[in-house]
VEXMI-175221 format. One record per atom (N, C-alpha, C): residue number from 1; residue in one letter; atom name; x, y, z. Coordinates in nm, 4 decimals. Example, Ala and Ser with C-alpha at 12.3 -4.5 7.8 and 13.67 -1.06 7.14 Angstrom:
BEGIN
1|A|N|1.3190|-0.5690|0.7800 $
1|A|CA|1.2300|-0.4500|0.7800 $
1|A|C|1.3200|-0.3300|0.7800 $
2|S|N|1.2850|-0.2250|0.7080 $
2|S|CA|1.3670|-0.1060|0.7140 $
2|S|C|1.2900|0.0030|0.7870 $
//
This chain:
BEGIN
1|M|N|13.2638|14.7995|15.7529 $
1|M|CA|13.1348|14.8499|15.7940 $
1|M|C|13.0314|14.8302|15.6825 $
2|A|N|13.0703|14.8551|15.5572 $
2|A|CA|12.9770|14.8379|15.4458 $
2|A|C|12.9383|14.6914|15.4298 $
3|G|N|13.0343|14.6008|15.4523 $
3|G|CA|13.0057|14.4581|15.4436 $
3|G|C|12.9080|14.4141|15.5505 $
4|E|N|12.9234|14.4687|15.6689 $
4|E|CA|12.8331|14.4387|15.7805 $
4|E|C|12.6912|14.4860|15.7469 $
5|S|N|12.6806|14.6031|15.6907 $
5|S|CA|12.5508|14.6591|15.6545 $
5|S|C|12.4820|14.5740|15.5479 $
6|E|N|12.5581|14.5283|15.4510 $
6|E|CA|12.5007|14.4449|15.3458 $
6|E|C|12.4614|14.3075|15.4004 $
7|A|N|12.5413|14.2537|15.4906 $
7|A|CA|12.5081|14.1245|15.5513 $
7|A|C|12.3772|14.1344|15.6292 $
8|W|N|12.3597|14.2425|15.7025 $
8|W|CA|12.2366|14.2659|15.7789 $
8|W|C|12.1165|14.2721|15.6854 $
9|R|N|12.1309|14.3472|15.5770 $
9|R|CA|12.0219|14.3590|15.4801 $
9|R|C|11.9879|14.2236|15.4171 $
10|Q|N|12.0898|14.1455|15.3866 $
10|Q|CA|12.0684|14.0142|15.3260 $
10|Q|C|11.9894|13.9227|15.4199 $
11|W|N|12.0263|13.9209|15.5472 $
11|W|CA|11.9517|13.8400|15.6449 $
11|W|C|11.8069|13.8846|15.6508 $
12|L|N|11.7851|14.0136|15.6540 $
12|L|CA|11.6489|14.0652|15.6633 $
12|L|C|11.5689|14.0361|15.5363 $
13|R|N|11.6313|14.0496|15.4192 $
13|R|CA|11.5626|14.0157|15.2932 $
13|R|C|11.5250|13.8681|15.2902 $
14|Q|N|11.6154|13.7851|15.3360 $
14|Q|CA|11.5927|13.6407|15.3295 $
14|Q|C|11.4863|13.5935|15.4282 $
15|H|N|11.4800|13.6541|15.5468 $
15|H|CA|11.3933|13.6019|15.6525 $
15|H|C|11.2821|13.6969|15.6968 $
16|G|N|11.2843|13.8194|15.6515 $
16|G|CA|11.1928|13.9210|15.7026 $
16|G|C|11.0453|13.8859|15.6951 $
17|A|N|10.9980|13.8413|15.5810 $
17|A|CA|10.8549|13.8113|15.5653 $
17|A|C|10.8120|13.6965|15.6563 $
18|A|N|10.8919|13.5919|15.6622 $
18|A|CA|10.8585|13.4783|15.7488 $
18|A|C|10.8668|13.5175|15.8959 $
19|L|N|10.9644|13.6016|15.9306 $
19|L|CA|10.9754|13.6491|16.0689 $
19|L|C|10.8514|13.7281|16.1079 $
20|F|N|10.8033|13.8116|16.0166 $
20|F|CA|10.6834|13.8910|16.0443 $
20|F|C|10.5630|13.7995|16.0674 $
21|L|N|10.5431|13.7029|15.9803 $
21|L|CA|10.4312|13.6099|15.9957 $
21|L|C|10.4437|13.5329|16.1271 $
22|F|N|10.5650|13.4923|16.1598 $
22|F|CA|10.5898|13.4201|16.2838 $
22|F|C|10.5557|13.5082|16.4042 $
23|A|N|10.6021|13.6317|16.4048 $
23|A|CA|10.5744|13.7239|16.5160 $
23|A|C|10.4259|13.7555|16.5256 $
24|R|N|10.3579|13.7572|16.4146 $
24|R|CA|10.2160|13.7929|16.4097 $
24|R|C|10.1296|13.6942|16.4891 $
25|Q|N|10.1832|13.5746|16.5150 $
25|Q|CA|10.1084|13.4737|16.5890 $
25|Q|C|10.0820|13.5160|16.7333 $
26|W|N|10.1637|13.6064|16.7875 $
26|W|CA|10.1511|13.6442|16.9288 $
26|W|C|10.1208|13.7910|16.9511 $
27|T|N|10.1044|13.8663|16.8452 $
27|T|CA|10.0818|14.0096|16.8609 $
27|T|C|9.9426|14.0480|16.8137 $
28|A|N|9.8936|14.1590|16.8667 $
28|A|CA|9.7569|14.2017|16.8384 $
28|A|C|9.7408|14.2651|16.7011 $
29|N|N|9.8483|14.3184|16.6455 $
29|N|CA|9.8359|14.3871|16.5172 $
29|N|C|9.9688|14.3868|16.4423 $
30|R|N|9.9638|14.4371|16.3214 $
30|R|CA|10.0812|14.4385|16.2337 $
30|R|C|10.1946|14.5218|16.2920 $
31|A|N|10.1624|14.6369|16.3477 $
31|A|CA|10.2664|14.7256|16.4010 $
31|A|C|10.3425|14.6585|16.5145 $
32|D|N|10.2704|14.5891|16.6012 $
32|D|CA|10.3357|14.5194|16.7120 $
32|D|C|10.4238|14.4061|16.6600 $
33|A|N|10.3780|14.3373|16.5560 $
33|A|CA|10.4589|14.2300|16.4973 $
33|A|C|10.5864|14.2875|16.4356 $
34|E|N|10.5737|14.4010|16.3680 $
34|E|CA|10.6917|14.4653|16.3099 $
34|E|C|10.7897|14.5065|16.4193 $
35|D|N|10.7377|14.5600|16.5294 $
35|D|CA|10.8238|14.5972|16.6419 $
35|D|C|10.8952|14.4751|16.6982 $
36|A|N|10.8221|14.3647|16.7109 $
36|A|CA|10.8817|14.2413|16.7643 $
36|A|C|10.9927|14.1904|16.6725 $
37|V|N|10.9699|14.1982|16.5414 $
37|V|CA|11.0735|14.1551|16.4473 $
37|V|C|11.1972|14.2434|16.4630 $
38|Q|N|11.1771|14.3736|16.4748 $
38|Q|CA|11.2913|14.4639|16.4916 $
38|Q|C|11.3683|14.4334|16.6192 $
39|M|N|11.2965|14.4187|16.7299 $
39|M|CA|11.3624|14.3919|16.8576 $
39|M|C|11.4330|14.2560|16.8550 $
40|G|N|11.3653|14.1555|16.8043 $
40|G|CA|11.4259|14.0230|16.7974 $
40|G|C|11.5456|14.0193|16.7040 $
41|F|N|11.5349|14.0874|16.5911 $
41|F|CA|11.6449|14.0885|16.4956 $
41|F|C|11.7656|14.1604|16.5553 $
42|L|N|11.7409|14.2680|16.6270 $
42|L|CA|11.8500|14.3415|16.6903 $
42|L|C|11.9226|14.2527|16.7916 $
43|K|N|11.8469|14.1838|16.8754 $
43|K|CA|11.9073|14.0924|16.9732 $
43|K|C|11.9877|13.9850|16.9009 $
44|F|N|11.9279|13.9269|16.7969 $
44|F|CA|11.9974|13.8246|16.7180 $
44|F|C|12.1283|13.8792|16.6617 $
45|W|N|12.1212|13.9951|16.5993 $
45|W|CA|12.2389|14.0489|16.5306 $
45|W|C|12.3531|14.0748|16.6276 $
46|Q|N|12.3208|14.1199|16.7462 $
46|Q|CA|12.4247|14.1495|16.8450 $
46|Q|C|12.4903|14.0230|16.8991 $
47|R|N|12.4188|13.9100|16.8981 $
47|R|CA|12.4684|13.7871|16.9607 $
47|R|C|12.4815|13.6698|16.8648 $
48|R|N|12.4673|13.6940|16.7363 $
48|R|CA|12.4607|13.5853|16.6386 $
48|R|C|12.5853|13.4980|16.6345 $
49|S|N|12.7001|13.5540|16.6639 $
49|S|CA|12.8241|13.4760|16.6537 $
49|S|C|12.8302|13.3648|16.7579 $
50|R|N|12.7504|13.3744|16.8631 $
50|R|CA|12.7513|13.2730|16.9697 $
50|R|C|12.6561|13.1573|16.9413 $
51|A|N|12.5715|13.1716|16.8418 $
51|A|CA|12.4679|13.0711|16.8146 $
51|A|C|12.5234|12.9537|16.7349 $
52|A|N|12.4839|12.8352|16.7751 $
52|A|CA|12.5238|12.7149|16.7006 $
52|A|C|12.4531|12.7116|16.5648 $
53|D|N|12.3242|12.7450|16.5633 $
53|D|CA|12.2456|12.7515|16.4396 $
53|D|C|12.1861|12.8922|16.4348 $
54|Q|N|12.2423|12.9765|16.3523 $
54|Q|CA|12.2017|13.1167|16.3510 $
54|Q|C|12.0572|13.1367|16.3072 $
55|V|N|12.0090|13.0574|16.2144 $
55|V|CA|11.8707|13.0729|16.1685 $
55|V|C|11.7740|13.0393|16.2823 $
56|A|N|11.7974|12.9285|16.3493 $
56|A|CA|11.7107|12.8912|16.4616 $
56|A|C|11.7176|12.9977|16.5712 $
57|Y|N|11.8352|13.0503|16.5969 $
57|Y|CA|11.8513|13.1525|16.6996 $
57|Y|C|11.7753|13.2803|16.6599 $
58|L|N|11.7785|13.3156|16.5323 $
58|L|CA|11.7052|13.4334|16.4847 $
58|L|C|11.5562|13.4181|16.5144 $
59|Y|N|11.4983|13.3048|16.4799 $
59|Y|CA|11.3557|13.2833|16.5055 $
59|Y|C|11.3261|13.2786|16.6551 $
60|S|N|11.4174|13.2239|16.7320 $
60|S|CA|11.4001|13.2204|16.8769 $
60|S|C|11.3980|13.3620|16.9351 $
61|C|N|11.4848|13.4484|16.8874 $
61|C|CA|11.4887|13.5873|16.9338 $
61|C|C|11.3593|13.6609|16.8989 $
62|V|N|11.3108|13.6417|16.7781 $
62|V|CA|11.1869|13.7080|16.7359 $
62|V|C|11.0684|13.6519|16.8143 $
63|R|N|11.0663|13.5226|16.8371 $
63|R|CA|10.9590|13.4621|16.9172 $
63|R|C|10.9555|13.5228|17.0569 $
64|S|N|11.0696|13.5337|17.1174 $
64|S|CA|11.0776|13.5917|17.2516 $
64|S|C|11.0274|13.7362|17.2530 $
65|A|N|11.0684|13.8142|17.1547 $
65|A|CA|11.0247|13.9539|17.1466 $
65|A|C|10.8740|13.9624|17.1227 $
66|A|N|10.8212|13.8749|17.0392 $
66|A|CA|10.6771|13.8765|17.0104 $
66|A|C|10.5964|13.8355|17.1334 $
67|L|N|10.6444|13.7351|17.2055 $
67|L|CA|10.5750|13.6938|17.3276 $
67|L|C|10.5761|13.8072|17.4306 $
68|D|N|10.6893|13.8760|17.4417 $
68|D|CA|10.6970|13.9919|17.5322 $
68|D|C|10.5981|14.0997|17.4891 $
69|Q|N|10.5920|14.1253|17.3591 $
69|Q|CA|10.4997|14.2256|17.3060 $
69|Q|C|10.3555|14.1850|17.3336 $
70|G|N|10.3243|14.0582|17.3155 $
70|G|CA|10.1891|14.0090|17.3416 $
70|G|C|10.1503|14.0251|17.4876 $
71|R|N|10.2432|13.9938|17.5782 $
71|R|CA|10.2151|14.0119|17.7219 $
71|R|C|10.1901|14.1586|17.7534 $
72|T|N|10.2703|14.2466|17.6964 $
72|T|CA|10.2527|14.3901|17.7168 $
72|T|C|10.1161|14.4344|17.6664 $
73|D|N|10.0772|14.3852|17.5494 $
73|D|CA|9.9462|14.4209|17.4917 $
73|D|C|9.8317|14.3737|17.5801 $
74|R|N|9.8424|14.2505|17.6321 $
74|R|CA|9.7359|14.1981|17.7176 $
74|R|C|9.7238|14.2788|17.8467 $
75|R|N|9.8376|14.3170|17.9054 $
75|R|CA|9.8323|14.3990|18.0269 $
75|R|C|9.7684|14.5342|17.9991 $
76|R|N|9.8085|14.5959|17.8875 $
76|R|CA|9.7532|14.7264|17.8512 $
76|R|C|9.6029|14.7151|17.8256 $
77|S|N|9.5629|14.6108|17.7556 $
77|S|CA|9.4217|14.5904|17.7264 $
77|S|C|9.3419|14.5728|17.8549 $
78|A|N|9.3965|14.4956|17.9482 $
78|A|CA|9.3273|14.4749|18.0763 $
78|A|C|9.3129|14.6071|18.1518 $
79|R|N|9.4171|14.6890|18.1506 $
79|R|CA|9.4091|14.8201|18.2168 $
79|R|C|9.3042|14.9076|18.1495 $
80|E|N|9.3023|14.9077|18.0163 $
80|E|CA|9.2057|14.9892|17.9438 $
80|E|C|9.0634|14.9435|17.9725 $
81|K|N|9.0408|14.8137|17.9763 $
81|K|CA|8.9072|14.7619|18.0044 $
81|K|C|8.8621|14.7986|18.1447 $
82|S|N|8.9537|14.7928|18.2396 $
82|S|CA|8.9152|14.8244|18.3770 $
82|S|C|8.8861|14.9726|18.3948 $
83|T|N|8.9457|15.0578|18.3134 $
83|T|CA|8.9206|15.2010|18.3256 $
83|T|C|8.8119|15.2508|18.2310 $
84|A|N|8.7688|15.1654|18.1381 $
84|A|CA|8.6690|15.2090|18.0406 $
84|A|C|8.5312|15.2281|18.1042 $
85|Q|N|8.5048|15.1644|18.2171 $
85|Q|CA|8.3783|15.1768|18.2903 $
85|Q|C|8.2578|15.1566|18.1990 $
86|G|N|8.2574|15.0413|18.1345 $
86|G|CA|8.1417|15.0060|18.0535 $
86|G|C|8.1466|15.0550|17.9105 $
87|E|N|8.2433|15.1381|17.8736 $
87|E|CA|8.2524|15.1835|17.7351 $
87|E|C|8.3042|15.0698|17.6491 $
88|E|N|8.2532|15.0609|17.5268 $
88|E|CA|8.3000|14.9582|17.4353 $
88|E|C|8.4339|14.9991|17.3772 $
89|L|N|8.5292|14.9064|17.3810 $
89|L|CA|8.6593|14.9329|17.3205 $
89|L|C|8.6559|14.8831|17.1769 $
90|M|N|8.7173|14.9565|17.0897 $
90|M|CA|8.7220|14.9167|16.9497 $
90|M|C|8.8661|14.8845|16.9149 $
91|F|N|8.8857|14.7730|16.8485 $
91|F|CA|9.0185|14.7324|16.8070 $
91|F|C|9.0225|14.7316|16.6558 $
92|D|N|9.1312|14.7773|16.6007 $
92|D|CA|9.1471|14.7864|16.4576 $
92|D|C|9.2385|14.6744|16.4102 $
93|F|N|9.1837|14.5766|16.3417 $
93|F|CA|9.2625|14.4691|16.2853 $
93|F|C|9.2649|14.4862|16.1342 $
94|P|N|9.3790|14.4586|16.0722 $
94|P|CA|9.3874|14.4772|15.9280 $
94|P|C|9.2959|14.3805|15.8532 $
95|V|N|9.2365|14.4279|15.7455 $
95|V|CA|9.1514|14.3444|15.6618 $
95|V|C|9.2414|14.2719|15.5621 $
96|E|N|9.2305|14.1407|15.5589 $
96|E|CA|9.3118|14.0604|15.4690 $
96|E|C|9.2388|14.0466|15.3350 $
97|H|N|9.3146|14.0279|15.2302 $
97|H|CA|9.2577|14.0177|15.0964 $
97|H|C|9.2333|13.8727|15.0594 $
98|G|N|9.1190|13.8481|15.0014 $
98|G|CA|9.0881|13.7172|14.9450 $
98|G|C|9.0240|13.6227|15.0438 $
99|Q|N|8.9219|13.5545|14.9983 $
99|Q|CA|8.8513|13.4603|15.0832 $
99|Q|C|8.9396|13.3420|15.1226 $
100|R|N|9.0212|13.2961|15.0329 $
100|R|CA|9.1088|13.1815|15.0640 $
100|R|C|9.2076|13.2203|15.1735 $
101|Q|N|9.2643|13.3387|15.1629 $
101|Q|CA|9.3564|13.3882|15.2647 $
101|Q|C|9.2866|13.3935|15.4000 $
102|E|N|9.1630|13.4408|15.4007 $
102|E|CA|9.0864|13.4483|15.5253 $
102|E|C|9.0597|13.3092|15.5815 $
103|A|N|9.0277|13.2156|15.4930 $
103|A|CA|9.0013|13.0789|15.5377 $
103|A|C|9.1264|13.0149|15.5974 $
104|I|N|9.2395|13.0383|15.5340 $
104|I|CA|9.3657|12.9836|15.5846 $
104|I|C|9.3985|13.0446|15.7199 $
105|E|N|9.3854|13.1752|15.7314 $
105|E|CA|9.4155|13.2412|15.8585 $
105|E|C|9.3198|13.1958|15.9680 $
106|A|N|9.1931|13.1782|15.9331 $
106|A|CA|9.0958|13.1297|16.0318 $
106|A|C|9.1316|12.9885|16.0762 $
107|A|N|9.1686|12.9045|15.9811 $
107|A|CA|9.2072|12.7669|16.0150 $
107|A|C|9.3335|12.7662|16.1006 $
108|L|N|9.4312|12.8493|16.0662 $
108|L|CA|9.5518|12.8602|16.1487 $
108|L|C|9.5165|12.9056|16.2895 $
109|G|N|9.4234|12.9988|16.2991 $
109|G|CA|9.3816|13.0498|16.4285 $
109|G|C|9.3140|12.9454|16.5154 $
110|Q|N|9.2591|12.8409|16.4540 $
110|Q|CA|9.1937|12.7339|16.5284 $
110|Q|C|9.2941|12.6323|16.5841 $
111|L|N|9.4156|12.6350|16.5323 $
111|L|CA|9.5163|12.5411|16.5799 $
111|L|C|9.5633|12.5794|16.7201 $
112|P|N|9.6007|12.4808|16.7996 $
112|P|CA|9.6667|12.5141|16.9264 $
112|P|C|9.7959|12.5907|16.8961 $
113|A|N|9.8343|12.6795|16.9850 $
113|A|CA|9.9504|12.7665|16.9621 $
113|A|C|10.0766|12.6867|16.9315 $
114|D|N|10.0980|12.5739|16.9995 $
114|D|CA|10.2200|12.4976|16.9764 $
114|D|C|10.2239|12.4370|16.8355 $
115|Q|N|10.1085|12.3992|16.7823 $
115|Q|CA|10.1044|12.3479|16.6453 $
115|Q|C|10.1163|12.4611|16.5442 $
116|R|N|10.0488|12.5733|16.5715 $
116|R|CA|10.0512|12.6874|16.4797 $
116|R|C|10.1934|12.7394|16.4591 $
117|E|N|10.2699|12.7525|16.5670 $
117|E|CA|10.4041|12.8072|16.5508 $
117|E|C|10.4938|12.7121|16.4725 $
118|V|N|10.4745|12.5811|16.4857 $
118|V|CA|10.5526|12.4856|16.4078 $
118|V|C|10.5175|12.4970|16.2593 $
119|V|N|10.3889|12.5104|16.2281 $
119|V|CA|10.3464|12.5250|16.0880 $
119|V|C|10.4079|12.6498|16.0264 $
120|V|N|10.4023|12.7600|16.0973 $
120|V|CA|10.4586|12.8853|16.0455 $
120|V|C|10.6086|12.8706|16.0218 $
121|L|N|10.6782|12.8119|16.1177 $
121|L|CA|10.8233|12.7953|16.1028 $
121|L|C|10.8590|12.6999|15.9895 $
122|K|N|10.7795|12.5952|15.9727 $
122|K|CA|10.8097|12.4958|15.8687 $
122|K|C|10.7735|12.5471|15.7293 $
123|I|N|10.6504|12.5966|15.7136 $
123|I|CA|10.6037|12.6334|15.5798 $
123|I|C|10.6551|12.7700|15.5364 $
124|W|N|10.6376|12.8715|15.6201 $
124|W|CA|10.6721|13.0067|15.5768 $
124|W|C|10.8172|13.0438|15.6032 $
125|A|N|10.8763|12.9891|15.7082 $
125|A|CA|11.0162|13.0197|15.7354 $
125|A|C|11.1100|12.9184|15.6711 $
126|G|N|11.0571|12.7998|15.6384 $
126|G|CA|11.1389|12.6992|15.5730 $
126|G|C|11.2419|12.6335|15.6637 $
127|L|N|11.2170|12.6343|15.7951 $
127|L|CA|11.3115|12.5732|15.8875 $
127|L|C|11.2971|12.4215|15.8874 $
128|T|N|11.4053|12.3543|15.9214 $
128|T|CA|11.4007|12.2085|15.9377 $
128|T|C|11.3411|12.1773|16.0751 $
129|F|N|11.3052|12.0521|16.0958 $
129|F|CA|11.2524|12.0145|16.2268 $
129|F|C|11.3592|12.0292|16.3358 $
130|V|N|11.4846|12.0086|16.2999 $
130|V|CA|11.5938|12.0295|16.3964 $
130|V|C|11.5992|12.1775|16.4363 $
131|Q|N|11.5906|12.2668|16.3383 $
131|Q|CA|11.5922|12.4100|16.3669 $
131|Q|C|11.4689|12.4524|16.4456 $
132|I|N|11.3533|12.3974|16.4097 $
132|I|CA|11.2307|12.4291|16.4827 $
132|I|C|11.2442|12.3834|16.6274 $
133|G|N|11.2978|12.2638|16.6461 $
133|G|CA|11.3194|12.2139|16.7810 $
133|G|C|11.4090|12.3044|16.8618 $
134|E|N|11.5156|12.3510|16.8005 $
134|E|CA|11.6067|12.4416|16.8696 $
134|E|C|11.5395|12.5751|16.8995 $
135|T|N|11.4634|12.6254|16.8046 $
135|T|CA|11.3939|12.7528|16.8230 $
135|T|C|11.2952|12.7467|16.9388 $
136|L|N|11.2204|12.6376|16.9467 $
136|L|CA|11.1125|12.6254|17.0454 $
136|L|C|11.1521|12.5466|17.1703 $
137|A|N|11.2769|12.5007|17.1750 $
137|A|CA|11.3268|12.4211|17.2878 $
137|A|C|11.2462|12.2915|17.3051 $
138|I|N|11.2240|12.2226|17.1922 $
138|I|CA|11.1578|12.0921|17.1918 $
138|I|C|11.2415|11.9982|17.1049 $
139|S|N|11.2104|11.8703|17.1096 $
139|S|CA|11.2854|11.7761|17.0251 $
139|S|C|11.2384|11.7886|16.8799 $
140|P|N|11.3253|11.7531|16.7850 $
140|P|CA|11.2832|11.7533|16.6442 $
140|P|C|11.1639|11.6602|16.6201 $
141|N|N|11.1574|11.5484|16.6928 $
141|N|CA|11.0442|11.4558|16.6768 $
141|N|C|10.9138|11.5197|16.7248 $
142|T|N|10.9203|11.5945|16.8329 $
142|T|CA|10.8008|11.6647|16.8815 $
142|T|C|10.7571|11.7689|16.7785 $
143|A|N|10.8539|11.8397|16.7218 $
143|A|CA|10.8218|11.9387|16.6181 $
143|A|C|10.7530|11.8711|16.5000 $
144|A|N|10.8061|11.7569|16.4575 $
144|A|CA|10.7486|11.6857|16.3436 $
144|A|C|10.6073|11.6363|16.3742 $
145|S|N|10.5857|11.5854|16.4946 $
145|S|CA|10.4512|11.5362|16.5259 $
145|S|C|10.3520|11.6510|16.5384 $
146|R|N|10.3929|11.7643|16.5937 $
146|R|CA|10.3036|11.8808|16.6002 $
146|R|C|10.2676|11.9271|16.4589 $
147|Y|N|10.3649|11.9232|16.3709 $
147|Y|CA|10.3422|11.9622|16.2318 $
147|Y|C|10.2418|11.8675|16.1660 $
148|R|N|10.2611|11.7380|16.1856 $
148|R|CA|10.1719|11.6377|16.1271 $
148|R|C|10.0288|11.6559|16.1781 $
149|Y|N|10.0134|11.6728|16.3091 $
149|Y|CA|9.8801|11.6926|16.3667 $
149|Y|C|9.8171|11.8225|16.3155 $
150|A|N|9.8976|11.9260|16.3021 $
150|A|CA|9.8463|12.0535|16.2523 $
150|A|C|9.7967|12.0402|16.1089 $
151|L|N|9.8713|11.9701|16.0259 $
151|L|CA|9.8295|11.9533|15.8862 $
151|L|C|9.6977|11.8772|15.8765 $
152|I|N|9.6814|11.7782|15.9616 $
152|I|CA|9.5552|11.7022|15.9621 $
152|I|C|9.4399|11.7958|15.9991 $
153|R|N|9.4595|11.8760|16.1024 $
153|R|CA|9.3540|11.9689|16.1447 $
153|R|C|9.3261|12.0744|16.0379 $
154|L|N|9.4327|12.1271|15.9758 $
154|L|CA|9.4142|12.2277|15.8706 $
154|L|C|9.3384|12.1686|15.7521 $
155|E|N|9.3736|12.0482|15.7141 $
155|E|CA|9.3043|11.9837|15.6025 $
155|E|C|9.1557|11.9681|15.6340 $
156|T|N|9.1245|11.9268|15.7554 $
156|T|CA|8.9850|11.9110|15.7969 $
156|T|C|8.9128|12.0456|15.7942 $
157|E|N|8.9728|12.1473|15.8555 $
157|E|CA|8.9126|12.2796|15.8621 $
157|E|C|8.8887|12.3381|15.7227 $
158|L|N|8.9890|12.3288|15.6386 $
158|L|CA|8.9794|12.3893|15.5059 $
158|L|C|8.8864|12.3113|15.4147 $
159|S|N|8.8805|12.1804|15.4286 $
159|S|CA|8.7867|12.1039|15.3458 $
159|S|C|8.6436|12.1306|15.3892 $
160|E|N|8.6198|12.1518|15.5190 $
160|E|CA|8.4868|12.1899|15.5667 $
160|E|C|8.4482|12.3281|15.5146 $
161|E|N|8.5451|12.4191|15.5086 $
161|E|CA|8.5211|12.5554|15.4581 $
161|E|C|8.4792|12.5505|15.3125 $
162|V|N|8.5476|12.4679|15.2326 $
162|V|CA|8.5158|12.4537|15.0905 $
162|V|C|8.3767|12.3914|15.0743 $
163|A|N|8.3443|12.2952|15.1597 $
163|A|CA|8.2146|12.2265|15.1503 $
163|A|C|8.0999|12.3234|15.1827 $
164|H|N|8.1253|12.4226|15.2673 $
164|H|CA|8.0207|12.5181|15.3044 $
164|H|C|8.0011|12.6271|15.1994 $
165|D|N|8.0974|12.6461|15.1129 $
165|D|CA|8.0873|12.7532|15.0104 $
165|D|C|8.0015|12.7141|14.8939 $
//
């Protein structure tokens, strides 16, 4: 039992930050992303022995949980808007530190979702294109081309940001 507990902690230490960033792509706020990571990690941990590539399966589980969380948030938001009867809704988003961080996040936000998730998995999670393909149910070549196109767009966006400063 102690070995199992330590193994769980090791997986979370190794992948937790990247999983959070990955989940954040589909959730409205930090708390929802944390919930998605917990739910996805739990699903992964219970079924990990069946996975051919456990790392890819872990990210796939978290992606699924985050997408579910995002759908739930959108439904709730739509219900709130319909019942607000003209009242302005206020949303609280965390303030990020540093102008460069803001520029990077803004540039990431401009990417199409399919390119953004590949960038997050490649750069922050450190997955291979084979693992990304398995996680997203696409070919490794498609993952690589989405990554290449995303980098071109990010370079353009960020160089324009620097030119405006």
